[in-house]
N, C-alpha and C positions, 0 to 999 in steps of 0.2 A: 345290435345296439347303435354302434358307430357306423355300421352299413346298414340301409335301407333292405327292407325285406326282399329276398331274392326274388325276381320274375322271370317267368318265361314266356317266350312267344310260340302260341299254339294255333293249329289251323283244325279247321271244323271241315271235312269236304264230304259232299254227299249228295245225292240225286233232289230234284226239286220237288219231287214227290213226299220229300219227309222234311221238306223246310220249314212248315209250320210248325211240326212238332219238336224240330231242333229249337227253334226260337223261344216256345213257350218254356221247353226245359232249362235253355240258357239263362232265360229270364228270370225264373223261379230260382235259380242259385244265387244269382246277382254278385257273381265273380268274376266274369270276364269283361275285361276292359277291351271293347271293341277297337281295332284300326279301321280307319277310312280307307277305302279302295281308291285309288289316285288314278284309275284308267290309263295305266301305262303298260300293260302286258297284252299283246296280240292275242287276239282271240278271245277276251273276257270284257263285259260291258257290266256298268255298277247295275244293281238290281232294280226291280220296281218297286214301288212300296203295295204292300199287301191290298187286296179288296177291303173298301171300307175306309181307308186311310183320310179320305178328303173329308168324309161324311163326320168322323170321330174328332177331327181336327177342328171342323167347324162348331162343334157343339161344345169342345173343349174353350175356344173363344169365346162363345157364348156364357158359359158357365163362369168364366174369369171374369167377364164383364160384369155379370149379375153379382159376385162377390165383391167386385170394386165398388158397384153402385151401394151395397148394403152394408158396405165397412166389414165384411167378415175378415175377421184375424185367424190365425193358425192355433188359438189356444183353444179350440173345441173340447171338451171333456165328457160329453155325450156317449153313448153307447154305437159301436161299428154299425155298418150297414151292410146288405147285400143289394147293390144297385145291380138291377138288370136292363137290358135293353130296351124293353117295354116302359119301365120306369123313365128310362132317358128321352123315350119318345114323347111320352104323354105328361108326366108330372114336370118335366122340364118345359116343356112349352107352356102350361099353365103358370109355372113361377114366373116364366119369363114376360108373359102378358100382364102378371099383376104386379111384379117390380115395375117393368117400364109403364106401366099406366100411373102409378104411384109417383115413380121418378119424373115424369113429364108435368104434373100436376104440382108437384114440388117446384120445377124450374119455373113453371107459370109464375108460380106466387111470390119467388123469389126474383123473379125479374120486375113483377110490378110494384113488389115491396121495394125494390132498390129505386124505382121511378117516384114512388111516393116519398121517400126519404130525400131524395134530390129536390122534389118541390116544396117539401117541410123546410130544408135549409135554406131555400130560396127565399120562401115566403117569407121567415124569420126577417130577412131583412127589407122586405118591403112594408112589414109589420112597423118596424123602425119607423121609416121614411112616413108612415100613417097618410098614405094617398090612395084613393079608390084604383082599383086596376085598371077599369076600364077608362080612366082619365089619363092612362099613359100611352094610349094608342088610339089609331084611327081618325087622326086628322089628316085634313087635306092641305091646309097652310102652314101647320106648324109641326117641327122636328122636335122629336122628344128622344133624350137620352138619359137612361138610369144607371147609376154605378157607385162604386166606392170611391171616394177620394176627398180631397181638401176643397172645401167650398170657396173658401178665400182666391184659391189660385185658379179655380174654375171661371170666377167672376172676372178675375184679372185678364186671364185669356181671351175670354169672351168680349171685353170692351177693346182689347188692342185689335180683335180680328176685323172690327167694323161692322159686326152684326148689330143693329140698332135696337131691334126688340128681342127681349129677353128676360128670362126669369129663371133663377136659381133657388129651389127649395132643398133643405139640408137639415136632418136631424144625425148630429154627429157625423159619421164617415159615410151616412147614406144620403147622396145626392141627386136630384132629379132637375134636369135642366129643359125648358121647353124655349125654342127661339123659333121667332119667324124668319125663314130663309127662303131664297130664291131657287136654289138649287140642291137636290139631295148629295149629301157627302160634306155640305160646307160646314154643318156643326161639327162632324168628325174631325174634319181638320184643323177647325179652331180649338178641339180641346187636346190637342197633341201635346203641347207644351205643359199641360197642366197634370198634377196627379190625380189621374182618374180611369178606373178600370170599368169598363161597362158591364152591365150585368143584364140580361135579357129577362124580359117581362113575360112572366108565366101566364097559361091560359086561364081564363076565369074573368069572372065582373066583381065590381061591388068592394066590400072592406074586405082586404089581405087577411084580418085577423078572424073574420067568419070562415074565410076559405081556409085559412090554417088549421081551424078547429076541426073542419070537413076532413082535411087530409090526414090530420091525426087520428081521427076515429076511424079512418079507412087504414092506416096503418095498422092499429090495434086489431081490426078484423082479420087484416090479411096475417098478421102474427099469429092469430089465434088459428085461424085454417092452416097455416103452415104448421104450427103445432101439431094440428091434429094429424096431419100427413106425414109428418116426422115421426109421431108416435105410431103410426099404422105401419110404416117401414121398419121400427125398431121390432114391434111384433112379428111382422114378417121376417126379420132378420133371425129373431130367435127360433122362429118354427121352422125355417128352412134351412139355418146354418150346416146341421148336420146333412143332410141330404145334398147340399150343394157341396160341401168340402168330399163326401164320398165319390160324388159324380166326379169331381175334377179327378181324384184318385184314381177311378177306374178308366177315365177317360185318357189320361196321363198314360198309364200301363197300355190301354189299348193303341196308341199312339205311337207308344215307343214300340212296340211289338210289329206293329205294320210297317213302321218306316225303318227298321232294323236293316232288311234288304238293300238299302240305298248304300249301306257299308260293305256289302257283298261284292265279290268278283263272281260273276254268271255268266253260264254259256247257255245255250238251248235248253240243255238238260240238267245241268248240274250248278252248285253253289259252292263258294270257298270263302269260308269267314275266318279272319285270323283276328287275334286280340292277346292281351297280356294278362297273365293270371300268376300269382303267387304259386311257385314251384311246387310247395306242399299241398296244393290243392287241386292239382293236375288228375290223379287218379278220381277225385271226387266228380269233377266234370266229365271224365271218360265213363264213369258209371252211368251217371244221370243220363246224359245223352244218347248214349249205346241202348240205354234200356227204352228211353222214350222214341228211339227211332228204329227198335225192333234188331238192331246191330246193322243198320243198312249205311251208316256214316263211319268216316275214318277219324279219328283224332289223333294227331301228330304233335308232339312237343319239337318243335323245330329248332329252337336255340334257347340257351341261358347266356345270355351274352353281356359284356360290359361295353359301355359306348365312352366315345370320346365326347369333346366339347362342343363337336357340331351334330352330335346325335348319330354319328357312323358307327357300324360295328366295329369295333377294335378287337375283340377277341371274341371267338365262339368256342363254347365247351361242346364236346362232342355229348349226343346223347344217346345212351345205350338203349338196345333191345329194337325189336322191330316197330315200335310205337313211332317212331320218327327219328329222322336223323339231324343233325346239328345243321349241315349245310346243304341237305337235299332231302326230299320226299320219299325216295325209296320206291318210288312209284313203278319203276322199269324191273323191279323184282317181283311185282304182283302178277298173277294171273287172271285176264279178266274172267268176270263171272258173265253166266247168260242173262242174269236179271239186269233189269235197267238201271238199280240201284248202283253196284259195282262197276257198271261199265262207263256210267256218268262220272264216277271217282275217278276210274283210271284216266279218262280223256281229261279230265280238269289235271289232273296231275303230269300227264304228258305234256300238255300245254304250258305248264308254269315251268318245267323243268327245261333249261337252255340244253343246246347241243351238246356242251360240255359238261353237264350233269349239275351246274350251278342253280342253285336256288335263288327264285324270285321272288321276294316279298310283295305283299300287296300294297304296303304303304310304307312310309319313310320315317313314322312315328318311334320316338324312343322310348323304353318302358316307362310307365309311372313311377312316383316314387311312393312308397308305402313306409313311412318311418316306424322303426321298430323298436321302440322304447317301452320299459316298465311303466306300472300304472303311475305310479307316483311321479315320475319325470314328464310324462305326457303333458301338463298344464305349461310347461316351458316350450313344447311345440309352437305356442302361440307365438313365443317372443322371436322365434325363428322365421315365422311365417311373416313377421313385419318386415323383414328385410326381403326373403323369398323361400319358397319350399326348396330342401336341398335337391341337386340333380343327381340322377341315379347313380353316377358315377361319383359322387362328393361322400365325403366322409359326414355323418350326421352329427352336427356340433350339440345338439341338442343336452346331453348328458353331460359335456362339459360346463355349458349354461346352468344346469341345475345344480352343479357342485360350486361353482363360482359366483353366480350372481348373488343367491340368499347370503353368502358367505361375506361378499362385500358389502351389502347392505345392511347386515346384522353388525357387523365390525364398524361401520359409521355412524350405526344410532346407537347401539349397545346399551339397550336400557329396558328392563324388566317390564314396565308399565307401559312404554309404548310397545313392546313386542306383543303382549297379551291383546292390545286394543287391534293392532295390524292383522293379527290372528283371528280375532273374532270378525274383523270387516271380511277378511277372506274367506272366513266360514261361511259367512252369511250369503256373501256372493255365489259362492259354490252351490248353496242349497236354495236359492230364491230366485236366481235368475236362468230365463230358458236359452240367451244367448250363449254359444259354446264359448266364444271368447271371453266375455265375460266371466262365465264359470272358470276359464282357465288363468285369467287374471285374479279370481279368488284363490286357486290353488296356488299361484306365485306367492300371494300375499301371504297365506297360511305358511309357505315356508319359510318366506322373508321375515315374518313376524317370529316364528319359532327360533330363527337364529339371533334376532334380534334380543328376544327373552334370554337366550342362552347367552350372549355376549354379556347381557345386563347382569344376570347373574355373577358371570367371573369378573364384572368390573365393580359389583356389589351397587348398582345403581336402581333406584326405583325413582321414574319421573325426576330425575336428576337429583334425588335425595340420596346420600350415602349410608342413610341407616339399614339399609339390606345388608352392606358388607357386614354392620355390626352385628346383625341378626345371623349370617350366614357363617360369617369368613371371621367372626370375632374381633372385628374391626382391621382386620389384615386381609383384604382381597387379593389373589394371585396377580390381578393385573389393573395398572389403572389407566385412565384416557390421557395424563399429562397435563390435564389444564391448571391444576395448581403447582405454584412455586417448587414445593417439595418433591413432585413427582415430573419435574421437566425431563429427565431423563427418559421417561416412558415416551413422551411426545417424540424425542429425536430416535428412539428407537423405532416407531411406529412408521415415521418418514423413512428410514433405512429399510424396514420390514417392507413397505409399499414399493419399494424399488425391487426387492428380491421377488416380490411377488409379481411385480411387471414382467423381470425377466422371464419367470417360469412361464407366466402366461402366454407371451409372445412365443416362448419356445415352443410351447405345446401348439401354438397355431401353425408356426412353420412345418412341425411335424406332420400336422394334418395335411400342409400344402405339400409335404414330400409324397404321401400315400397316393394324394390326389394327382400327383404327377408321374405317377410311375408308369403310364401308358406311354409315356416317351422313354421309357427305359430307366433303369436304377441311376445310371451315369448322371443323364440330363437332369433327372429329379435331383440327385444330390447336388448337382452344381446350381440349379436354380433353387432351391431351399436350404441345403446345407450351408450355402455360403452366407445366408444372413443368420443362421444359428451360431456360426463360427464369428461373425461379428459382433453379433448381440452380447454373447456369452463373453468373447474376447475382452471387449472393450470394458465391461463392468469388473471382472477379474481383474484387470488392471486398476480401476477405479479403487477397489476395494482393498487393492494390494498397498504395502508401505513404499514403494517405489515411488519418489518425487512426492512424496508426503506432504510438504510444506504448504501447498495451496490447498491440502484436502481438510476439510474441518476436524477438529480433534474428537469430537464426539464419534464420529464413525469408528474409532478406534477403542472407545470407552465404553459406550453403553452395552455392549455386548461381552465385556471384558469382565474382570473382576475388580472388586473394590468398590468404594462408595459412590463412583459415578455411574456405574453399571446398573442398568433396568434389570437385565437379565445375566446372571452371572456364570456365562457359557465360556468364558477364556478364550474369546475372539478380539485378537488385538489388531487385525487386520491379516491380508494374505502375505506372503513373504515377497521380495523381490523377485524372486525366482519365477514364482507364480505370477508376478506381475508382467515378467517378461514372456511367460508362455501365453499370457492373456493377448498381449501386443501381436505375438507372432499367430495366433488365431484370428484375430483383427486383419492382420496383412494378407493372410491367405484367402480369408473370407472375401476380403476387398478384391482380391485379383480373380477370384471365381465368378463375383456377382458382375465383374466387368465383363469378363467372358461372356455371361449367360445374359446380360441385360444391356450391356454396353456402358456409354459415360453417364448415363442417369445415375447410376448407382453412386456416384460422386455426391449428389446431391441428397438421394434419398438415403445414403448412408448415415449422415447428419441426422435426418428426421427421425429415421425408424429407430435405428439401434441406440440413439441417445434420447431424441426429445420424446419419442412414444414411451418408453421406460419411464423418464422423467413424470409424464401425464399421470403415472400411478399414484403419484404422491398426493393426488388428490383425496386419496382413500384417506390419509391422515389428517388433510386439511378440513374434510368434511367433518369428521370426526370431532376434532376441537371445535370448530364452528358450532355443531349442534348441542355439543356438551357444553359451550359458553352461553348460548341462547336459554337452556336449562336453568343455568347456574343463575342468570340474570332474572329470571322468572321468580326463583325460590329465594333470591336474594332481595328482591323487593318485598316479596310477601313474609318471609320467615326473619329478615336479617342476617347477618353474620359477621364473624370476626376471625382474624387470621392468627393462627398461633405454631410457631415451627414450621413456616410455610405451607400449612394446611388452612383450608377454610372449614367453619364450624357454624351451624347454622344456632341462630341464639335461640329459636322457640323450643329446639330439641335438647341442646345442650346446657341452657341458661346463660344468662349475662355473665361475661368475662369480670374479673375483678379490676384488671387494666382497661379503662375506658379507650385507651389510645389503639388498643389493639382492634374496634367497633370498626367495620367498612359501613355498615349500614344498619340502623338498629330495627329495621323491619315492620310492616304495617301493622301487624298482628301483636306486636309489643309496646305500642303507644302506652302512654300514662294518661291516667284518667278515665273515666267510664266513657264519657261521650266519644273521645277521642280513640278509645279502644273499641267500642261498637263500629263506629265509621270507619276503621282501620280494618277490622275483620271484614266486613261487608265489601269495602274496597279490595281486601286483598285475595277473597273469594273470588271477584270477578277476574281481578288480574291473573289468579293461577289457572282458571279454567280458560280463559282466552289465551293464554299464555302458553299453556302446554298443548292448547288446541292447535295453535300456529306452527309451535314445533313438530307436533306430530303431522300437520299438513306439509311443512317445509321439508319433513324427513322424506316424503315421495318426490317432490319436486327436486331436491337438491340429492340427498342418497340415492334415490332411486334412478333419477336421471344421469347421474354421474356414473353409477355401476352400469346401467344401459350403455351409456357412451364408451367405456372401457371395453366393453362385449362388442360393439357393432363397428366403431371405429380401429380400435387399436388391434383386438383380437381376430375379427371377422375380417377385417380388411386384408390379413396376412394370407388367408386361404380361401376365403369362400367366395362363391359366385350365385349359385342359387339357379332358379329357372326349372326345376324339376317340374313334369305333369303331373297334374292332379289324379290319382286313381280314381277313376270314375267307371265301376262295373256298370254292364248291361242288367238291369233290374229296378227293382221299385221296393221301398222299405214301407209296408203298408201302416198306416196309420189310423185311418177312417173306414176301411172297407175290410171284408173278409172274402176269402175263396168261395166262388159261388159253386 
């Protein structure tokens, strides 16, 4: 669970005579994550694609282009197909011709329609101007300029330019200028200083209003034709969706199989394929491949390795029995057979084994990461993926995220009503979306909502109303948020508890870091990670001790003690001065170890990390009070409230108190008079719905983001790097086709 699933590097060696059969068997299993041969071993070359690879690739490009043209999505729910090579040869060509013909026709209509729409937009300007189109061009002695502008400025500029004969016609901002000039360009130069933007005169003659009608009629014709073509394309899409999706799947599988040898190392007679597979599945691979190749291949488990941060083997476990060794293939111990298969395998093994017997891997890839989490924890892998997939050598923090994130979120919101809504939204996402990421977010929302509801029951709150505590706990719920003056000790207790949680959370992160650093040795790992644990725990042991207690707030030693000031009667009045001195000693030892491990930078980091990062967890208590305050404000406006003995009571549920001085706000639903009451109730319903909806949404953006921040910045920052390879086994999960 904390470690990714154990992976083994395996080798498949055999004669090229059975390579096709091996590829088929491995592909059907969908288990082996192939390693690419890097062409660094003398005597071996990357394999060539199998016959037909180019042909299938070209058809695959065609199918995907047709899918894009028709807008075919992956949500097809029709029957599966058996697509033969004959279907790909004949039916695919027919579909291609029909789709291309309709698509070409559609593009022609769209192009003409855009041109007509441009004409219409242009003609509307000339209709405002009110001058026949043929009067605006074709003169020998006159120069004409038409555009949008200010007629007064145009006249003024023409008068100053020295042009003696001109006429300006305008209708609003539509301006036409006729001028007698000697040279081309004189009129254009004269209009530079005026507010004037020239518009080209469209083709056509006569009244622009009549021409506009003609263009609008043509637009209607084109839209009708375009609609017909699009309907034909839609009908064709529905007709051929199943075939094209099935054809794409078949061609993808065919290309995968035929291009597989590109990852192999080959000689004239033999091939070697390597890859990563879950260790528990090696026997399945061996049985299937050896059966397919009639026992003429050699499958070896080469290593079960841990890797350092650079992807180099750090530790290799010995692999027992003759099926393969951890550091060499064992080829020299086998006797060559007379058949070409074993001889070819022997040749391949001999060439891959160095003079000193050392095994030479085909590639330099590290094992892919397959996260090994229980079903209920898996949605939280999506939160880890936001940062990056864990490296194979890292502990997987998903289970810690599963335990802490919903707890943080539920604690900060803590309301049965909101929790049920979050759970409902999460359940809907899980059941109604196809995206794996959104479905995972639904699972996270379901867990977060469940903890929100649980804390809500403990707080005795339902949409900020305390009547739930009256029903479930007879008016005395086990915990309070601390927003009300009477329960201020709880707010102080949550503040201190947030710090304790922060220390524990960060220590867990450093413990993870210790295990991640074990490849450097136990001593180095302890110096690197243990130093921070000592500093973090040490300083806070001192803070919570009675040593130099003057500057420390009194509530630190009261809220977990006994007596009237305590929120939880635990008898804790602070650690003794002796414990405080021990904490300072731990801090000093950790500080020295930190300098040894990381140098002088620890002087600065020790302040930010062992103190500042822990203080950051007080946001848990802050958001708790903020969200409770928002819900209280909404309910106060609607139901009204009064204060008695440091507690708020809603008038709508408790009735009006005898002492009017206790009233904080009378509430919209408690207005006097029939008309005022009706308006108050209507306004109260609107405020109640919108207000609690706002609190619900802000719960995601405040509590959700703050909880995520604590995980990503404070917790992950102590140990997590990520960057693991995605497990991408050679194979294909069929959705639209069946085996032929």
